[in-house]
C-alpha positions as CSV (number, residue, x, y, z in Angstrom):
1,X,29.9,2.6,-4.9
2,X,32.6,0.4,-3.2
3,X,35.0,3.4,-3.1
4,X,32.3,5.6,-1.6
5,X,31.4,3.0,1.1
6,X,35.1,2.7,1.9
7,X,35.5,6.5,2.2
8,X,32.8,6.7,4.9
9,X,34.0,3.5,6.6
10,X,30.9,1.4,5.7
11,X,32.9,-1.8,5.1
12,X,30.0,-4.2,5.4
13,X,28.0,-2.9,2.4
14,X,31.3,-2.4,0.6
15,X,32.1,-6.1,1.1
16,X,28.7,-7.1,-0.3
17,X,29.2,-5.0,-3.3
18,X,32.6,-6.6,-3.9
19,X,31.1,-10.0,-3.9
20,X,28.3,-8.9,-6.2
21,X,30.6,-7.2,-8.7
22,X,33.0,-10.2,-8.7
23,X,30.2,-12.6,-9.5
24,X,29.0,-10.4,-12.3
25,X,32.5,-10.3,-13.8
26,X,32.7,-14.1,-13.6
27,X,29.3,-14.4,-15.4
28,X,30.8,-12.3,-18.2
29,X,34.0,-14.5,-18.3
30,X,36.2,-11.9,-16.7
31,X,37.7,-14.3,-14.2
32,X,41.1,-12.6,-13.8
33,X,39.4,-9.2,-13.2
34,X,37.2,-10.8,-10.6
35,X,40.2,-12.4,-8.8
36,X,42.1,-9.1,-8.9
37,X,39.1,-7.3,-7.4
38,X,38.6,-9.8,-4.7
39,X,42.3,-10.1,-3.7
40,X,42.5,-6.3,-3.7
41,X,39.5,-5.9,-1.4
42,X,40.0,-8.9,0.9
43,X,41.8,-6.9,3.6
44,X,38.9,-4.5,3.8
45,X,36.4,-7.4,3.9
46,X,38.4,-9.1,6.7
47,X,38.3,-5.8,8.7
48,X,34.6,-6.0,9.0
49,X,35.0,-9.2,11.1
50,X,31.5,-10.2,9.8
51,X,31.6,-13.9,9.0
52,X,28.8,-13.8,6.4
53,X,30.6,-11.1,4.3
54,X,34.0,-12.7,4.7
55,X,32.6,-16.1,3.8
56,X,30.8,-14.8,0.8
57,X,33.8,-13.0,-0.7
58,X,36.2,-15.9,0.0
59,X,33.7,-18.3,-1.6
60,X,33.5,-16.3,-4.8
61,X,37.3,-16.0,-4.8
62,X,37.6,-19.8,-4.4
63,X,35.2,-20.3,-7.4
64,X,37.2,-17.8,-9.5
65,X,40.5,-19.5,-8.7
66,X,39.1,-22.9,-9.5
67,X,37.8,-21.6,-12.8
68,X,41.3,-20.2,-13.6
69,X,42.8,-23.6,-12.8
70,X,44.6,-22.5,-9.6
71,X,43.3,-25.4,-7.6
72,X,45.7,-25.1,-4.7
73,X,44.8,-21.5,-4.0
74,X,41.1,-22.3,-4.6
75,X,41.3,-25.1,-2.0
76,X,42.9,-22.8,0.6
77,X,40.1,-20.2,0.1
78,X,37.4,-22.8,0.3
79,X,38.9,-24.2,3.5
80,X,38.8,-20.8,5.0
81,X,35.1,-20.6,4.3
82,X,34.5,-24.0,5.8
83,X,36.3,-22.9,8.9
84,X,33.4,-20.4,9.4
85,X,30.7,-23.1,9.1
86,X,29.5,-22.6,12.7
87,X,28.3,-19.1,11.7
88,X,27.5,-19.9,8.0
89,X,25.2,-22.9,8.5
90,X,22.8,-23.3,5.5
91,X,24.2,-20.4,3.5
92,X,25.2,-20.0,-0.1
93,X,28.9,-19.2,0.6
94,X,29.3,-22.5,2.6
95,X,27.5,-24.5,0.0
96,X,29.7,-22.9,-2.7
97,X,32.9,-23.7,-0.7
98,X,31.9,-27.4,-0.4
99,X,31.1,-27.5,-4.1
100,X,34.6,-26.1,-5.0
101,X,36.3,-28.7,-2.7
102,X,34.3,-31.5,-4.2
103,X,35.2,-30.4,-7.8
104,X,38.9,-30.1,-6.8
105,X,38.8,-33.6,-5.3
106,X,37.3,-34.9,-8.5
107,X,40.0,-33.2,-10.6
108,X,42.6,-34.8,-8.3
109,X,41.0,-38.2,-8.5
110,X,40.3,-38.3,-4.8
111,X,36.8,-39.7,-5.2
112,X,36.2,-40.5,-1.5
113,X,36.9,-36.9,-0.5
114,X,34.9,-35.7,-3.5
115,X,31.9,-37.7,-2.4
116,X,32.1,-36.6,1.2
117,X,32.4,-32.9,0.2
118,X,29.6,-33.2,-2.3
119,X,27.4,-34.7,0.3
120,X,28.1,-31.8,2.6
121,X,27.4,-29.4,-0.3
122,X,24.1,-31.1,-1.0
123,X,23.0,-30.9,2.7
124,X,24.0,-27.3,3.1
125,X,22.5,-26.3,-0.3
126,X,19.3,-28.1,0.5
127,X,19.1,-26.2,3.8
128,X,19.9,-23.0,2.1
129,X,17.2,-23.5,-0.5
130,X,14.7,-24.5,2.2
131,X,15.4,-21.2,4.0
132,X,15.1,-19.2,0.8
133,X,11.7,-20.9,0.1
134,X,10.6,-20.3,3.7
135,X,11.5,-16.6,3.4
136,X,9.7,-16.3,0.1
137,X,6.7,-18.0,1.6
138,X,6.8,-15.6,4.6
139,X,7.1,-12.7,2.2
140,X,4.1,-13.9,0.2
141,X,2.1,-14.3,3.3
142,X,3.0,-10.8,4.5
143,X,2.2,-9.5,1.0
144,X,-1.2,-11.2,1.0
145,X,-2.0,-10.0,4.5
146,X,-1.0,-6.5,3.4
147,X,-3.2,-6.7,0.4
148,X,-6.1,-7.9,2.5
149,X,-5.6,-5.0,4.9
150,X,-5.5,-2.6,2.1
151,X,-8.7,-4.0,0.7
152,X,-10.4,-3.8,4.1
153,X,-9.2,-0.1,4.3
154,X,-10.6,0.5,0.8
155,X,-13.9,-1.1,1.8
156,X,-14.1,1.0,4.9
157,X,-13.3,4.1,2.9
158,X,-16.1,3.2,0.5
159,X,-18.5,2.5,3.3
160,X,-17.6,5.8,4.9
161,X,-18.2,7.6,1.5
162,X,-21.6,5.9,1.3
163,X,-22.5,7.0,4.8
164,X,-21.4,10.6,4.0
165,X,-23.5,10.5,0.8
166,X,-26.5,9.1,2.7
167,X,-26.0,11.8,5.3
168,X,-26.0,14.5,2.6
169,X,-29.1,13.0,1.1
170,X,-30.9,13.0,4.4
171,X,-29.9,16.6,5.0
172,X,-31.2,17.5,1.6
173,X,-34.5,15.7,2.3
174,X,-34.9,17.5,5.5
175,X,-34.2,20.8,3.8
176,X,-36.7,20.0,1.1
177,X,-39.3,19.1,3.7
178,X,-38.8,22.4,5.5
179,X,-39.1,24.2,2.2
180,X,-42.3,22.4,1.4
181,X,-43.7,23.2,4.8
182,X,-42.8,26.9,4.3
183,X,-44.4,27.0,0.9
184,X,-47.6,25.4,2.3
185,X,-47.7,27.9,5.1
186,X,-47.2,30.8,2.6
187,X,-49.9,29.3,0.4
188,X,-52.3,28.9,3.4
189,X,-51.7,32.5,4.5
190,X,-52.3,33.7,0.9
191,X,-55.6,31.8,0.7
192,X,-56.7,33.2,4.1
193,X,-55.7,36.7,3.1
194,X,-57.4,36.4,-0.3
195,X,-60.6,35.1,1.3
196,X,-60.5,38.0,3.9
197,X,-60.0,40.5,1.1
198,X,-62.8,39.0,-1.0
199,X,-65.1,39.1,2.0
200,X,-64.2,42.7,2.7
201,X,-64.8,43.6,-0.9
202,X,-68.1,41.9,-0.9
203,X,-69.2,43.7,2.2
204,X,-68.0,47.0,0.8
205,X,-69.9,46.5,-2.5
206,X,-73.0,45.5,-0.6
207,X,-72.8,48.5,1.6
208,X,-72.3,50.7,-1.4
209,X,-75.4,49.1,-3.0
210,X,-77.6,49.5,0.0
211,X,-76.5,52.9,1.4
212,X,-76.9,56.5,0.1
213,X,-73.5,58.0,-0.4
214,X,-74.6,61.5,0.6
215,X,-76.6,60.8,3.7
216,X,-75.1,57.5,4.7
217,X,-78.6,56.0,5.3
218,X,-80.3,53.0,3.6
219,X,-81.5,53.8,0.1
220,X,-85.0,53.0,-1.4
221,X,-83.9,49.7,-2.9
222,X,-82.7,48.5,0.5
223,X,-85.9,49.8,2.1
224,X,-88.0,47.9,-0.4
225,X,-86.2,44.6,0.2
226,X,-86.4,45.0,4.0
227,X,-90.1,45.9,3.8
228,X,-90.9,42.9,1.7
229,X,-89.2,40.6,4.3
230,X,-91.1,42.3,7.1
231,X,-94.4,42.0,5.3
232,X,-93.7,38.3,4.5
233,X,-93.0,37.7,8.2
């Protein structure tokens, strides 16, 4: 990854990768390999002219040199980091540089300088940790706000689904009502038609009973009924 970044002239991410890889090698006890890596890449890191990357790589180099016992070279690298303190306030590289200087002073029995550098390390490290916690808190707040917004969106989606379902139910009810009205109208027409047909049938049967089919005049039975009514009147 470092080589690929170098090939496309992305020196800043390459510098960060150099510092990361060097720390990993130190964690695995590969101090010499870490120093070789850092010293081989320091020119490219310096070319970035980015104080944070330069300070980070030189701070790791100072730690590695101090671990190997090369205190003079470690002190030089740490001083180069401290020289960038105006742009590295409350950062891990500056805290690391002060810690290296303090440990070197202890090893050289210069306790006054060791105490001074350790106090500077403590102040910078405290500020660095405070900033880290502040960023973590800000991240947590943003994460919580994001979750709340997602929950609100989910709630709105559910409400929208309920409204759509209610709309479909209302439409179905309206369709059922129209169907019932249509069925009632058909039933009413059927009853009226059936009553009309029944009445016509009754009249036809009565006419057949009271009329002679050949002459189409009233028959004797009808004459007798009508005569009885007239006599009664």
